[in-house]
C-alpha positions as CSV (number, residue, x, y, z in Angstrom):
1,X,0.0,0.0,0.0
2,X,2.9,2.3,0.6
3,X,4.0,2.0,-3.0
4,X,0.6,2.9,-4.2
5,X,0.4,6.0,-2.0
6,X,3.8,7.0,-3.3
7,X,2.5,6.7,-6.8
8,X,-0.5,8.8,-5.9
9,X,1.8,11.5,-4.4
10,X,4.1,11.4,-7.4
11,X,1.1,11.9,-9.7
12,X,0.0,15.0,-7.7
13,X,3.5,16.3,-7.8
14,X,3.8,15.8,-11.5
15,X,0.4,17.4,-12.2
16,X,1.3,20.5,-10.2
17,X,4.7,20.6,-12.0
18,X,3.0,20.4,-15.4
19,X,0.6,23.2,-14.6
20,X,3.4,25.3,-13.2
21,X,5.4,24.9,-16.3
22,X,2.4,25.5,-18.5
23,X,1.3,28.7,-16.8
24,X,4.9,30.0,-16.6
25,X,5.3,29.6,-20.4
26,X,1.8,30.6,-21.4
27,X,1.2,33.8,-23.2
28,X,0.2,36.3,-20.6
29,X,-1.6,38.6,-23.1
30,X,-4.2,35.9,-23.9
31,X,-6.9,34.9,-21.4
32,X,-7.0,31.3,-20.1
33,X,-9.5,29.1,-21.9
34,X,-12.3,27.9,-19.7
35,X,-11.5,24.3,-20.3
36,X,-7.8,24.8,-19.3
37,X,-8.9,26.7,-16.2
38,X,-11.4,23.9,-15.3
39,X,-8.7,21.2,-15.8
40,X,-6.2,23.1,-13.8
41,X,-8.6,23.6,-10.9
42,X,-9.7,19.9,-11.0
43,X,-6.2,18.5,-11.0
44,X,-5.0,21.0,-8.3
45,X,-7.8,21.3,-5.8
46,X,-5.7,23.0,-3.1
47,X,-4.2,25.5,-5.6
48,X,-7.7,26.4,-6.8
49,X,-8.8,27.2,-3.2
50,X,-5.7,29.1,-2.4
51,X,-5.8,31.2,-5.6
52,X,-9.5,31.8,-5.2
53,X,-9.7,32.7,-1.5
54,X,-6.3,33.5,-0.1
55,X,-4.7,36.6,-1.3
56,X,-1.1,36.0,-0.3
57,X,1.7,34.9,-2.6
58,X,2.4,31.2,-2.6
59,X,5.3,29.7,-4.6
60,X,5.4,26.8,-7.0
61,X,7.3,24.6,-4.5
62,X,4.5,25.0,-2.0
63,X,1.9,24.0,-4.5
64,X,4.0,21.0,-5.5
65,X,4.1,19.8,-1.9
66,X,0.5,20.6,-1.2
67,X,-0.7,18.9,-4.4
68,X,1.4,15.8,-3.6
69,X,0.0,15.6,-0.1
70,X,-3.6,16.1,-1.4
71,X,-3.2,13.3,-4.0
72,X,-1.6,11.1,-1.3
73,X,-4.7,11.7,0.9
74,X,-7.0,10.9,-2.0
75,X,-5.0,7.8,-2.7
76,X,-5.3,6.7,0.9
77,X,-9.0,7.0,0.7
78,X,-9.2,5.2,-2.6
79,X,-6.9,2.4,-1.5
80,X,-8.8,1.9,1.8
81,X,-12.1,1.7,-0.2
82,X,-10.5,-0.7,-2.7
83,X,-9.3,-3.0,0.1
84,X,-12.7,-2.9,1.8
85,X,-14.5,-3.7,-1.4
86,X,-12.1,-6.5,-2.3
87,X,-12.5,-8.2,1.2
88,X,-16.3,-7.9,0.9
89,X,-16.3,-10.4,-2.0
């Protein structure tokens, strides 16, 4: 189970890293497309909350760690449910 949680955390880290690189290289003169905004908010739930409601600067490194921790928590929930459902059979 530890390996699976590590995979979940790595997925969160990579998702945040991808969006960090994307937005760092995106053309600032063009508005963000609604689909891109929705995908970014869906794959980075903590970043979406922080950007929407907290008005203090937060760096990319913080978002990388927060997103990895969020995905690890989601992974813990999913893996616990998966184990419970597999033992119910």
